[in-house]
N, C-alpha and C positions, 0 to 999 in steps of 0.2 A: 479534167481541169489541171493545168500545170502552170508553172511560173517561168516566164522567159526573161532572161537578163541580158541587157545590152546597155546602151546609153541611158535607157530608162527601163524600169522594171514594169512588165505588163502581165496581167493575169489572163491566160488564154483558156477558153473553153472549147473543146474539140467535140463536134457533133456531126455525125454522118460524113466523116471524112473532111469536113471543113473546120477551119480554125476561126473562132470568133473572139474578138478582144472583149473581155469582160470588164476591163478598167485598167487604169494606170496606178501603180502603187508609188506613193511618194517616199523618197528615200531621205529627204531632209529632216524627217521627224525621228529617225533612228537615234541620233545623239540625245534628243530630248527624252526619249523613252529610257535610254541607258542611264541618263542622269537621274531620272525619277526613281528607277529601280535601285540605284545606288544610295539615294537619299533616305531610303526606308530605314537603314540602320539595323540594329539587332532586334528591334521590336517585331519585325516581320517574321522572325524565326522563333518567337516565343510560342508556347503551346496554346495560350489563350487567343493569340492572333490567328493561329492556324484553325483553331476551333471556330472562331468567329467567321472565317471565310467559308468553312464547310457548312456551317449551320446558319447561313444567312436566310432570313425568312421575312415574309410580309406580316402585317398586323393580323390578317385573318388566319395565318398558319397556326397560331397558338390555339385559337378557338376550334379549328377543324381537326386538330391533332397531328398535322403534318410535321410540325416542329418536333414533337415528341418522337415520332417514327424516325425522323432524320437523326435524332440524338441516339436512339437505340441502334441504328445502323452504324453510326460513328463509333459507338462503344464496342460493337461486335467486331468491327474491322481493326480497331487500334488497341484494345485492351486484351492481352492474351488470356487472362482468366475468364473474362466474359465470353470470348470466342470459344474457349474450351467448354464452357457450360452449355452454350447453344449447340455446339457440335455434338456434345454428349447426348443431349435431349433428342437431337435429330437422328443420330445413328441408332439410338435405342428404339425410337419410334418407327423409323423407316425399315422395319424388318421385312424379309421376303414374304410375299403373299401371292395369292392367285384367286381367280374367280371360280366359284362353285355353282353348279346348276342345281336348282331345287329338285327337278325330276330327271335323275340320271338315266333312267330306263325309258324315257320317252322317245318317240320316233324322230324328233329333231335334236336329240341330245348331242350327237356328234357334230352336226352343223353348228349348233350353238357354241360348242367349245371352240370350234375353228374361228367363229366370228369374234369371240371374246379374246382369243389369242392374237388375232389381227389387230384388235383394238388396243391391246397392250403395246404393240410395236409402233403404232402411229399416233397414240393419243397425245404425246408430248413431243414438241419440236423446239429445242433450245434456240437461242438467238443466232447461233452459228449456221443454222439451216439444216443440220443433220438430224435424222430421226433419233429421238432419245428413248431409252428404255423405261420400263415402269420403275426401276430402282432410282433412276435420275429424277423422274417425275415426283416420286414420293419424297426424295431428299429435299428437292427445292420446295415442295409443298409444305412439308413440316418445318423447313428452315424459315420460310416466311411466316408461318403460323406462330412459332415460338418467338421469333424476333419482333415482328410487327403486331402480333395479336390477332391478325385476320388474314385470310387468304381467299382468293376468289378469281373468277374469270368467266369467259364465254365458251359455250359449246358450239361447234360448227358442224354442219351436216354436208355430206357429199352432194355434188351437183345433181346426181341421179336419184338422190333421196334413199339410197339403199343402206345407209349406215352413218355412223358418226365419223366425221373427218378427223378432228383433233380438238383439244382443249387449249384455249388461248388465255393464259393468266393475265391479270391486269396489275398495274402498280397500285398498291393499296394507298399510297400517298394521295392519289387523286380521288379516293372515296370520301363522300360526305354523307352525313345523316341529317336530313332536314325535316322539320315538323310541318305537317299540313293538317291543321285542325287538331284532332286528338290522336292522329297517327303519325308515325315517322316513316319517311321514305328514304331509301338508299339511292344516292346519286353518284354518277361518275363525271367529274369536272375535267373537261379537256380545255385546250387553248381556245378553241373557237365556239364550243357549245357544251351544254350539260345534258347528260343522258340519264333518264329515269331507269333505274335498274329493277323496277317491278315488272319483270318479264320472264318468260319461261326458259330462255336460253342462258340465263345468268345464275350462277351458284356461288355462294360465299360461305366460308366456315369461320365463325368467330370463336376466339379462345377466351373462356371465362367471361362470357358476355352476361350483362344484367341490364336492368332498366336504365341505369345511369351510364353504362358503357355498351351501347348496342353493337359497336364495331369490335368488341372484344378488348382484352387487356394482355399486353405482352408479359412474358415471364420476367422481363427486365425492369418492370415498373418500380420495384423497390430498390433497384441497384444503383442508379446514377449517383446519388449522394455518397454512398459508401465507395463506389468505384473512384470517385474524385479524390477521396481521402487516401485510398490505396495507391493511386497514381502519384499523389503528392508525396506520399511516403517514399515511393521508389525514386522520385526526383530528388528528394532530400538526401537519400542514400547516395545517389549518383554525384551530387555536388559535394557531399562530405568526402567520398572516396577520391574525387578529383582534387579537392583541396589538400587532403592528407598525402596523397600520392604514395610512392614507395618509400620504404625506410632509407634514410641517407646517413652516411658516416660523417660525424663531426670530429675533426682532428684538431686538437688543441696543442700547439707547440709553445713550450716555455723557452724564452730566449736564454742562451747560455750566459754564464757569468763572464764579466769583463776581466781580461787578464791584466796583470800589473804592467803598467807602462804602455798599454795598447792604445793607439791613436783612435780618435773618433771614427774616421773614415774606414780604418781597418776593422774596427769592431762592427760597424754597420755592414760592411761587405761580408764578414764572417757570419753574421746573423742571417743575412739574405741568402747566402749560399747554403747554409744549413737548412733554412726553410724550403728553398727550392729543391734540395735533394730529398727532403721528406715528402714533398708533394709529388715528385717524380716517382718515388718508391710506392706511394699509395696508389697512384694512377696505373702503375705497371703491375699491380697485384692481380693475379687471376683469381678465379672463384675458389680454387683449392690451395691458394697460397696464404701464408700468414705473415703479417708485417712484423719486422724486428726493428725496434727503436730503443733509444736510451729512455731512462725513466722520466725524462722531461717531456714526453709525448703522451697525451691521453686521447683515446679513441672512444667516442660515444656514438649513439644513433639518435636521429631525429624522427619521431613518429608518435602515434597514440601511446599513452602510458599503459593501457590495459586493452589490447586489441580484442581479446576473447570476450570480455565483458561488453564492449561496444557492439560487437558482431551479434552476440546472443540477444542483446536488447533489441536490436533492429529486427532480427529474425522473429522474435516473439510478437512484436508489434505488427509486422507484416503478415504473419500467420493469422493473427486475429482478423485482419482486414480480408484476407483470402477466405476465411471461414464465413465472414459476413456476406461476401459476394456470392459464394456457393449457396448459402442458406437463402439468400434473396431469390435465387433462381430455382429453389426447391431441390437442390442436390446436396449430397454429403461430400466432404472434401476427398474422401478416399476414392470416390468415383472418378476423380480427375487425376489420380496418382499421388495425392497427398496422404501419406500413411502416417498417422499420428498415434499408433499403438492400438488401433481398434481391433477388437477380437473378431474371430471368424463368425461367431454367432451373431454379434451385433451387425457386422457387415452384411451378412445374408438377410437379416431382418430389414435393414434399411434399404437394401437393394430390392427386396420384395415390395416394399412400399412404393419405391420409384416405379417398378414395373406395373403396379396396379394403376398408378396415374397414367402411365404410358398406354395401357390397355383402354382406359376410359377415353383418351384422346383418339386412339386408333379407331374406336367405335364411331366417332363422328366422321373421320376420314373414310372409313369403310362404307358408311351410309352415302357419302358423296360418290364413291366409286361404284356402289350398287346402282345409284341413279344413272351414272354413265352407261353401265353395262345393260341395264334394262331398256334404255333408249336405243342402244345398238341392236338388241334383240327384237324390239318392236319395229324398228325401221326395216329390219331384214325379213319381217313377216313371220317370225317364229313365235309360237305359243309357249314361251318359256320365260322363266324368271331366274335371276341369279343373285348371288351375294358374294362379297369379297371377304376373305379371311386372311389375317396376318398369322405368320408362323413365328411365335415367340419362344420356341424351344432353343435351349443352349446346351452345349456339351457338358458344362459344369453341373447341370441338373440330371445327368444320366444316373449317377449313383443314387440320388434322392428318389428319382422316379422308380428305379429298380427296387428300392426298399419299400416304397408304397405299393408297387405291384406285388411283391412277395407277401406283404401283409394282407392284401386282398385275397390272394390265393389261400393263405392259411385260414383266414376267416371263412372262406367258402368251404374248405375241408372240414372245419369244425362244425359248421352248420349241417353238413351232410352226415358226419359221423354221429351228431346228436339226434338225427332223425327229423330235424326241422324242415328239411327240403328233401324231395325225392331225387332219383338219379337223373331223370329228364330235366328237372329244373336246374340241377347242378351242372349238367352239360351245357345247358343254354347260357347260364351265367359265366361258365368257363370260356365259352366261345366269345362272349362280350369282352373278356379280359385280354384275349389274344389280339 
């Protein structure tokens, strides 16, 4: 489809080598559109006006939770600290991992590993159409889980039924939870129809779900109010800086005394020439030049009286808001690069708490990937079962792991020297440590 311009503008649709006119575009409405856009004034560029256009919703969107999800997405895309919090949770959770077969020595072990490797390569296909890797799949999965509070989609099977084709995620904005009698059913609301998701090819992962929030809760649920205050503080700082601007020189010139017998016109011309020469001298001063004047010229500056105090006050207020946003998402400020003098011991302890939360959420995602892998093996006719394991080891833990391993070896030697275990038992335990 393309636009043809001539005496009149026509919208042309090209199909099978033929051009079909899809309609004529009126050009007499352009001035009216331009006038309407111009009459909006500055209100169209205000943050609240922009927010209102992005978060437009119907009356049922609030009850269904769609408005809340749209708000979380808006905050993630437009507030840097919220984006950093979600990105940090996602990158910590989307650790490398792989499938493990329960029976590694079985007759179908090699074929099962090949099937699972092929599943990792084709399970996810982004909107661009190219095949995505398991890393991309996990990043998008955890991103939707932390931001929206739930992630899910449909599994598709190959046409010949020999394995899983791919996993198609759904936009969780369209998910609804409706009550039927004493039970709640998950529904997918589309433009033309509603699909009951009580089916075997659909899988969803809720985050922090309970009886009142069956679709899970986003980690951003405590954040919007504090994020609004933080952004308001940034906007106030922007306006304050804009109003204060750069420091300016204020030059005060005292008129010279009038000479005896000097006429009024001559005195006025002498004052103006002296003033003009002083202004010219000030304008021609370079950065490394110094003005030289008589003692009847005073040079001052216009700006805040105590810049350091004002800046520190804003920094402390903004820092407290940043800490509130980070705490709302369950992170410590130093995990986002904000170093406020935390000791190494406290940082390690806090990071360990975060990683424990990450492992608990990874367990739910691993159960979903295990579900995918077992379906792949079952469709391939293999009598095998698998599990998915995340690798959360980091380089910074190498020294700590070495100390733990050395302590275990010392304990084993002490047990053997004390005669509490024999040589064979010591060899077996030593083999487990290697």
